[in-house]
N, C-alpha and C positions, 0 to 999 in steps of 0.2 A: 504494500500500500504506500501511497505517497505520504509525505509528512502531513499534508492537509487532510488526507483520508484518515490518518492515524488520529488526528485531533477531533475529527468531526463525523466519522462514520457511525458513531453512536449518538443518539439523542442524549442530552444531559440527564443523568439519573441522580436526582437529589439525594437518594439514599446513600450514595457513596461520594457525593461531591464534597470537595474540601476547598476552603478559601485559598486563592493564589497567594503564595508567600511573597512578601516584599523582598526587594533586592538584598536588604541587610539580613533577611532571614533565609537566604538561599540554603544555608546549612543550619537548620533549626537547632535549638538547644536540646541536648540529650535528655531523655527521660530521667527523672530522679534528681535533676538539678533544680533546686528551689528558686523560684523567681517571684519577687514581690509584685503584686498586681493591684493597683488601686481600682476602686469602683468605677472611676472615670474611664478606665481602660477597657471595661467589659465590652462595650459596643465595638471597640476597635478589633476585638478578637472574635467577633461573630460575623458571619457572612451576611452583610446587610441586604443583599439581593434576596435572601430567603427569610427576612424578618416577617412576622405576622403583619398582614395588611387587612385590617378589619373594617376600615371606613371608606374604602374606595367606592365610587359610584358604580352602580350596576348598569352600565351603558351597553347598548347593542354594538357589536363590532362594526367599524366603519367600512371595512372592506366589502366589495361586491364580488359575487362568485357566479360564474356562468356555466359550470359543469352540469350536464344533464344526465340523469341515470337512464340506462337503456334496457333494464330488466327489472321486474318487480322485486327481485331479491338482491339487487345491487345495494351496497351499503349507502348510507346517507352521504350526500355530497357536502362540501364545506358550506355551501349556501343553504342547504336544508338544515344543517346543524345550527347555523346562525338564526334561521327563521324559527326553529323550535325554541331556542333560548329566548327570543323576543316574545313569543307567545306565552311561555311559562312566566317570564318576568311580569308581563301584563296581568296574567291571571293571579299571580302572587300578590301584586300590588292591590288588586281589588279585594282579595279575601283575607289578607293578613295585615298586621301592623307594619307600616312602611319603614319603621325604624329598624326592623329586622334585616339582617344581611343574608342574602340568598347564595347558596353554593350548589354547584351541579356535580353529582357523582358521575353520571353517564347520560349520553344522548345517543340512542341507537335506533336502527330500523325496527319498527313493529312489523314483523313479517306477515304479509297478507295470508289469508286462508289458502290452503292447498288448492281448493276448488277454483279460487280466483286466479291463482298463478297458472293453472292448467287451462282454464278458459281463455286467458290472455294468449298463451302459447298457441292454442288451437285456432284463435281468431286471425292470427297473422298481422294484427294491428300493431303500430308502434306506440299507441296511446296506452300508458300504464294504468293499472288500477290506482285508485286514490292512495297517495303515499302518506303513511302515518309513522309516528315515532313514539318510542317509549323513553320517558325521561325520569330519572331518579334525581331528586333535589332535596336539600335540607337547609336549615338555617344555622348560622353561627351561634354557638353558646347553648344549644338545646338539642336533646336527644330526639330521634325520630327521622323517618324518611317519608317523603311524599312521592307517589308514583303517578306521573301524568301521562295520559294518552293524548297525543297531539296530532291533529291534522296539519300537514305542512301548509295547506292552503288557507284553512279557516280558523285554526287555533285550537285551544285546549278543548277536548271533548269530555274528559272525565279526570278525576283525581281521587286517589285513595291514599290515606295517611296511615303509616305504621308507627305508632308513637314510641314503641320500645326498640325499634330496629336501628341499626347503625350502618352507614354506608361503607363502601370500600374506602380504604385510606388513599387519599389523593396524593399524587406525586408532589404537589406544592406543599402538602402538609408534612412531608418528610423533613424538609428544611426548617419549617416552623417548629416542629417538635424538637429537632436537634438544637436549635437556638434557645428555646425555652429551657431545655435541660442544662445547657452549658452556662446559662446565666443564673441558675439556681444556686444560692449559697451552700445548701446542703450537699449538692453534687460536687461543687468546687472543694468543699471541705473534705469530702471522701477522697477526691483525687489528690488533694494535698497530702493526705496520710500516705499516699503511694508515691509521693515525690513529684507529682505532676501539677504544675501551675500555669503552664502556657496553653490556654484554651484553643489557640489556633491550630494546635496539633491534634486535638481531640475530635473524634468522629463518633456520633451516636446514631445507631440504627433503630428506627421505630418499628419494632415488632408488634404484631397484633396481640391482643390480650389472651388469646386461647379461650375465649368464652368469659362468662361471668362466674366468679368464684365466691362461694358462700361465706368463706372466712375473710374475704377482703371487703369489709363493709363500707370502706371509704370509696370503693369503686362502683358501688351499686348504682344502677341507672345512669351510667356514664359511658362514653365512647373512649375506651382505654387503649393506650399504647404502653406496652411493657418493654423498656429499652435495654440495650446492651451497648457497651462502649469499647472503643479501640483508640490507638494513637498512631501517629506517623512519626518517623524518625529520619532526619537527614534530607528529605526531599519531598516536594509536593506529589511526586509519583511513587513514593515509598509505599509498599504493600502494608496497609494499616492492619490487615488481619494477622500479620506476624507479631503484633503487639497488643494482645487482648488485655483490657483492664478488667481483671477478674473480680467478681463479687459485687460490683456496683450496678444496680438496676434502678433507674428512675422510672416512676409510674406517672404518666401524663394523661390528663383529660384532653383529648384531641379537640373537642368542641370549644373549650375555653382556654386551652394552652396553659392550664394550671398544673404545676407539678405537685401531685398529691402527696408523694413521699419519695424518699430515696432509700431503697433497701441496700444495706451493706452486709454481705454474707461472709466477710472476712478478707483480709489482705493476703494476696498472693503476688510475689514480685512480677512486675510487668516484664516480659521477655524483651531483651535489648537487641538481640541479633537480627540484622536485616536479612530478609529472605525475599528477593525481588525477581520479577520477570519482565518488567517494562524494558523496552529497547534502550532506554536511557542508561541502563546498568550493564548492557552487554558490551564488554570490552573487546570481544572477538566473537566471530560466528564461523561455523564450519563452512567449508567450500566444496565438499565432496559430493553434494547432491546436485545433479544436473536438472535444469528446468523441464517441466512437463507442460507442453502446450496443447490446449484444447481448441480446435477450430472447426467451423462448419462453413467452408467457403461458399457453399450453395445456399446458405441460409438455414433457418430452423424449420422444423416440420410442423410446428404448432401455429395456430392463429388465435389472435385475441381481439375480440370486438367488444369494446366496453369492458364488461366483466365476464363475458361469455368466452370460455376457453375450449378449443378443440384441438385434438392431437390423435393421429392414427384413427381408431374407431371411438375414442373417448370424447365425451363432452361434459361440461360442468359449468357452474357459475361460481366465481370466486368472491366470497364475502369476507366480512371482517366485523368484529365487535370489540368494544372497549374491554369487555370482561374476558371473552374466550380467545380473542385474537383472530387468527385465520380460521375461517369457516368455509366449507364447500357445500354447494347445493346442487340438486338435480344431476347427480352423477349417473351417466348412462354410457353403455357400450353398444355401438352400432344402432343407436336409437332406442335400445331396450333399457328400461329403468333398472337401477340397482339400489341406489340410496337417494332419498330425498334430501337428507342433510347429514353432515358429518362434522364433528367438532371435538376438541378437547375441552370438556365441560367443567372439570374440576381437578384439583391437585392438592393433596395434603402431604405435609412433611413432618411426621412425628419424630421427635428426638427421644432417645432412650435413657436419659439420665434424670434421676430425681434430685440431683444435687443443686444447691444454691437456688438461683432463679431460673435455671435451665429447664426445669420441669414444665415451664410455660411455653417452651418452644414446640408449638403444634400449629403450624401456619398453613393456611389455605391460600396458596399464591395466586390462584385464579379468583376465588370468591371474595378474598379480603383485600386484594391489590389490583388485579386485572392484568392479564397477559397482554391484552391489546394496548392498554394505556402505556405499558412499559416496553413496547416493541422497539427494536433497533431500526435505525436507518441504515440499510445494508449498502455495502460498498463493493463495486466491481473489482474482482481480483483478490479481495480480502475474504468476504463471506461467500461469494458466488464466483465460480470459475467457468469460463466457456462463453457461449453465445446466450446472453441473458436478456430477459425482459422483466421489468419491474412494475409493480403496482404500488401506488401510494395508499395510505390509509388516513382516515380522518377521525379524530376523537375530540372531546371537548376539554378545555381547562376547567378548573373548579369555578371560574367566573362565567362559564358557558361559552367561551370563545372557541371557535373551531381551530383545532391544531392539526396540521398536516404532517404526518410522518412520511417523509420521502423514502421511497424504495422499501416500504415495509414488507412487501411480499416479493419473492424471487421465483421466477419460472424459467426452467431450462431443461435440456435433455442430457442424459448421460448414457454412455455405452455400458452394457451390463453383461459382457462376456457372452458365452454360448447360450443360445435359447434352446436349441435342440440339435442333436447330432447322431448319426449312425454310420458305422463302417461295415460294409458287407464283405466278409472275408472270402466269400465265394467269387464275387465279381470284382473285388478289390476297388469298390466304388464307395466314396464318402459323400454323404450329404450333411451339410451343417449350415445353420443360420445363426446369425448373431442377434443378441437381444439388446434392447435399449429401454430406457424408462423416462417418463416425464416426471420432473420433480417440481413440486410446489411447496415453498418453505417460508418460514418466518422465524425470527430469533428475538427473544425477550430477555431483558436483564431484570431480575428481581433481587435487588440488594447485592449479595455476594455471588449469586448463581446466575448462569446463563442457561436458558432452556431453548434449544433449537428444535423446532417441530418440522418434520418432513413428511409429506404425502408422496408416495411413489405409485405411479400407474404404469403397469407393464403391458407389453404387447399381447400377452396371453390372457388378459382379463383380470390378473391379480392386482389387488390394492394393498399396499403396505403403509402402515403408520409407524414412524420411528421418532423417538425423542432422544436427543443427545444432550446430556447434562455436562456442563463444563463451568468455568469460572473458578471461584475460590471456596473451599470448604469453610463452613462457619466454625470459628475457633474459640477456645477458651484457654486460660493459663493453668499450668500445673507446676509443681516443683520438678525441675529437670530430673528425668529418670524415674519419676513416680506418677505416671498418668493415672487417671481415674479408671476404676473397674469398667466404666461405661464408655470408655473412649480409647484412643490410640495416640501416642505421641508422634507427631509428624515432623517436629523440629524441636530442639532443646527448649523445654518449658512451654511448648505450644501443642495443644491436643485438639483433636476433632472427635466429637461424640458420635457414637453409632446412631444411625437414623435411617429412615426410608423415604423414598419419593414414590407416592402412590398416585397415579394418574387415572382419570376416568374418562373414557371416550364415549360420546353419545352418538349412536348410530340409528338414524330414522330410516328403517328399511322400506324398500319399494321394489322388491324383486319381481319384475314383470307385472307390476301393478301394486296397489296398496294392500290387497288382501294377502297376508303372509302367515306362516306358522313357523315355530322354532322346534327343531328336532335335536334331542341330546343323543350323541353317538358314543357308545362305550365299546371298547374291544374286550371281549371275554374269551377265556379258554373253556373248551368243553371239559366236563369233569374228567377225573383221572383215567388212565389207560384201561382200567377195568370196565369202563363204560363202553357200551356198544357204539356210542357216538364218537368215541375217540380211542380206537383200539391201538393206534400207533403213537398216541401222546402228542400229536402235532397239531391238533385242530383248534383253531380260534376264529372268531368272527366278530362282526360289528352288530351290536344290538341298538336299534333305533327306538327312541321313546319321544312321542309328541308331548310337549309341555302344554298343558291345558289352561293353567291359571297363572297369573302374574306372580312374581316372586324372585328370590335369589338362588343361584346355583354356584357351586364351587368347581374349579378344575380338579381333575383326578389323574395325575400322571401314571398311576398304576393301571389305569384303564385306557390310557391314551385318549382321554375324552376331548371331543370337540363338539361344536354346535353347528347345525345347518339352518339357514334361514331360507325357507322354500316358498315358492308361489303356491297359492291355493287353487289357481286356475290353469296354469300353463304346464304342459308336460314336454319332455324331450323325446327323441326318436326311439328310446327304449321304454317309454311309458312312465318314466319317473318325473316327479315335480322338478322344474328348473330351480336351482338353488345356488347359494353361496355358503361356504363354510368359514367359520371363525376358528383359527387355531390359537389356543390360549398360551402363547409363549410369554415368557417374562412375567408370569404372575407372581404376586408377593403375598406371603403369609404375614398379616399384621400382628405385631406383638403387643400393641397397646390393648389393655384389657377392655372388653366391650362395655363394662359397667362404669369405667372411669369417664371423667368429663371429656377427655380427648377422644376416647373410644366412641362415646355416644355422638359426638359431633362429626366423626368420620365413619358413621355406621355403614355407609355404602361400601367401605373397604372390607367388610366382613364376608362379602361374597364377591367372587370374581365376575360373575355375570348376573345382571338383573334384566328381566324382561317385563315391560309394561305396555298396555295399549297406548296409542298416541293421545296425548292431551296437551294442547298448546300451552296450558298454564303450568305444566310440570316441566320446568326448564333446566333445573340443575340438580345433580344427585344428592347434594347436601343441603339444598334449600336455596331460597332466593337471597336472603340477607345473612351472610355468614358471620360477619362481625357481631359478637354477642350471642350468636345462635347457640341453643343448648342441644340441638340434634334430635329433639323429641317432637317438634311441632311441624316440621317441614322436611322434605327430602325423601329418598327412596323408601325407607321403612314405613313412612307415613303413606306414601302413594299406594303401596301394595296391600295396605290394610283393607282396600276396597274389594279384593279378591275378584278382580275382573278377568274375563276370559282373554287369552292371548292366542287363541286358535282361529285362524282365518280372519284376522283383523289387521288394521293398520297398526303395526307394532314398532316399539322402540327398544333397542338393546343398549345397555349401559355396561361397558366392559372395563374392568380395572386391571392395570398392569403397572410395572414399575421397577424400582431399583432398591435393593437391600444393600446399604452402604456402611461398611466399617472402614473409616478412612485409613489410607496407607501413606507412608512418607512420600510415595510417588504421586500422590494427589496434591502435593504442596510444592511451591507456592501457588501454582495454578494447575487445575485439574485437567488432565487429558480427557477427551470426551468418553463418557460412559453411556452405552446405548441400551434402550429398551423399546419394545414395540410389539406389534402383532400383524398378522396377515389375514386378509379376506380373499379367499380363493374360489373361483368358479367350481362348482361340484354338481355336474349335470346341467349347468346353465347353457352350455354349448353341446351340440351333438358330437363334436369331435374336436381335436386340436384346432383352435381358431387361427393358428399362424402358419397354415400350409400354403398361403398365397404370398409369402415373403419371397422376394426375388433372390436367385442365386447371385452371390456377390463375392468374388474372389478379390478382395480389396488389398492389393499389394502396394498400391500407390502410396498409401500412408502408413505402411509397415516396412520395417527394415531389419536386417540381420545385424547383430552386434558381433564385431570381430574382436581380435586380441586387443587388450587395452581399453575396451569399452567403446571403440569407434563404431559408427553405424555405416553400413553399406547402403547403396541406393536402391538395390533390387535384390530379389531372392527367388529361389525356386526349390523344388523338392523332387525326389526321385519319382514320385507318382503323379507329378504334374501340379503340385500345390496342395494346400490343406483341404481344398474342396474339389479334388480331382473329378472332372466330369467324365473322363474316359469315353469320349464320343466315338 
C-alpha cells in the first residue's frame, strides 16, 4: 500500500484512536515515571475532537444527494438517509420537549414484503415500491429507544418506544466515554498508584456492560459501558495492547457520561516491553518473496448494475446495514431461487475468566456495536488483490448525518484450482477444468479485532461463508511467568484469556420457491455383524428425518450429521426434492453455563442450528436490542416457544459456527488470520454436474516452468501433449 493508503484505508475507529503526540512528545515519557499534572492541564491531555458535544443544533445536512436506488432491496442512499433524519427530527420536535437532544442509532432500509419485491420483478417496471426506512433514535441523558417507521417521501408513519432498551454504542461515543474516564479523579488516582500520570498515553476501550447485573445497583436502568485501559509507550503507533493497565475498570453511564465508579481489582505492574508490528518499527524486511501478480487482461466476468450482481449463472442483490454489514438478497443460480436473504446476524465473544472485571467480557459485536457502522474503507492492493470492483456503503452518524464508507464492499474473482479432472489410463486421455469463484467481502474493525467476512460463489453451485479473524488479541497483565489459569502468556507479563467467537448466520431459504422443508441427515451403521442386515460388518447408510416443528438442533460429528433444505414442490430427474445441504463445519461447543447471565443472553449458541418459519419481525437471534438485554424476552428461544410448523413453509435457518481460541504467542502482537465458516452445497438441486459446459482451456500463456535458481521459462510442454492432452 502507498503511504496515503496506509494512513487512510481504514475509517477512523475511535475505539483505538489516540491523540497525535506533539513534537516534544515524539518519545513519550516511560510508564512509571511520575509527572505532576495540574487540573488546568487535563483538557490538554484529552482528544478535544472527541469531547462530548451535547448542545449542538440538530440541523439537517446541507449537502444534496442525487443517487437513485435501482432495486427494492438496495440499501438507502445518502439522500434517503438525510431525508429520514429530517422526518424523524420533525416528528420528534412535535411530540417531545424541544430541549431534549436527539441521537440516531441507525437508519436502514425497511425491506418491503417479499410479495412486493417479486411483483416488482415480474412487472418489468423501473418504478420501485414505496421506499421506507427503519430508524432507531434516542435522547441524550435518558434510557430508552424509539423505533420509527418512515416513508422516504411522506414522513414518519409510526413510532414505538422501548423505555428500558439501550441502543448500540455509537462510534462517536467511544471517544466521549474515553475522555470522561480519563478526566475522572478516581481513575487518575488509580493510574497514579501504577506510576502513570500522563493521560495522553492512556487509551480506554468502552466495552458493553454484558447485561444488567443485580448486584450492581448503581447501574440499574442505565446504559452502561464497563471499560478497560491500556497505555502507549514511545510512539503514537506503539501497540497499546502490549501495555495493559490491569485491574482498573471505570463504569460509565453512556447517556450522561457520568463515571459511576472506578473499580480497582489490585495492582499488577504494567508491562514495559514494546511489542510492535507497525511498519514504523520495521528496520529491515525480507526480500526472498517474489511478487505474485493477478491480472485479467480481458476484463472481469461479472457485471454490476446498481446493486444487482451477476456472474456465471449466479445473480444476487448486494445490500448493507449498519448492524449486520454486508447482506445478500435474492440469490439465484440460472434463474432458480436458492436464498432470499443471507447475512451474519449476530456474534458473541464470551471470555472464560472470572477474575477481576474480566468476567464482564461477553460482547455482542454485531448487536451492541454494529459491523456495518465499523466497516473499513478497503484499499486496492492492500485488502483486495486483482481486478476489483467496489461498492460504497452509507450509515448515519449519531447526529443523523449520512456517512459514506468508501469501498466498503469488495467484489472480485479468484482462481480456485481444479474443478474436476479424470485421466483415463486406457486411452491415456485427460480431461480437466479449472475452477474459479466470485468473492464478495467486507472487513470491520471492532476495537482490537478485525473481522473479514467473505461470501464465495463457485461454478458448481456451492456457496461458502468464511470469516477471518485477525487484529490484536484482547490482553491483560500478569506477573511474568505466572499467567492466569484462564489464559496464556503471549509476551512477558502480557496474557490473553481463553475465549470464543460464536457467529450466527441467518439464512432465509427459497429453494425453488418459498415452500421448503428441512431434513436432518445422520449416517448410521447397521447393527453388529451378527445381524442379517450387516453380515460383513461394513454396512452404513444415511437416515433422513423431516423436522416438523421449529426449534434447535445440534451437530453430531459421530453421525456425520448435516441438514438438507428441500423444495416442497420441485423434484429432480430421479424423483427427489431439489435441495441444498448445510455442512456444519467449525461448530463450537459453548462453555458459558446456560443459566449464567452471559449464557442466557447468548442462548442461541446452545444449538448449532435453529429453524423457524419466516416472520419479518424476528430479525436477530439474540433479540432486537442487545445492550441491557437479559436473553429471556427476545431472540430464538422466545421465537420457538410458538411451536410453529416448519414443514413446507417459508422457513429461516439460523446457523452458529465459530472459533475456540486459546491465545498463542504466535497470535501476538498481531494475529494471523484464523478462519471459520460453512458451506451450502447443491444436493439434488441439479440433475447432474452443472459444469460440463466449461470450455477446454489449455492455458499455457500465463503459466511457466521454473528452472534452476527459480527462473521462469516462457513456455512449457509435457510428454503427453500438456496437462489437458486432447489426443485428437
